[in-house]
C-alpha positions, 0 to 999 in steps of 0.5 A: 500500500502506498502512503503519501506523506503530507505536503507541508502547508507553506505559510504566507507572511502577510505583506504591506502594499510594497511587498515588505513583511507586515509588522516589521520595521522598514528602514530608509535605504538612503538615511537608514532611519526607521520609516514609521507608519503614517498617522495621516489617513488622508495621505493617499496611501493605505492607512499606516503605510507610506512610500517614502521616508518622512525625514529625507523624503527618499522613496522605498524601492518599488517592486512590481513583480517582474519589474523589480528595480534595485534603484533608489527613489530620489525626490525631485519635485512637489506637485499640487493636486486637489486643494490641500493635497500635495504630491511628492514626485520621486524618480528611480535612479535605476530605471528613471521611473516616476512615482508620486506619493502623497505628502503626510503631515509629518513629512520634513517641511523644510525639505519639501519647501526646498524641493518646491522652490528649487526651480525658482532659485535655479531657473534653467534659463538666464534671468538677465533678459527679463530685467529689460521687459 
């Protein structure tokens, strides 16, 4: 008589929306600080989750199944959405993919303002001809 050995049931570890094990602390790949869950439920991310570090504003690596890229997401711009909603625009240095993450109330305000006014402080064209207008 043939006996079958029981097939072990693989337990699936719950994951957050970025594929990281749920309940484990995530660390920023840029500054090394722990990325805390957001307390701002209106931030556009699933409750408790955030896609970027609130201190340095660098994003967590993206993993979309077969399009996994080891590149880092760096903040490049701030965009205004609906009234009162701001988006942090990030670019992957590995694949040039752009992502927009909702800004939470505990994100680094000074860094957000520096990113937002950067184009005004360093315009891509000379300002001298505008003085004659």
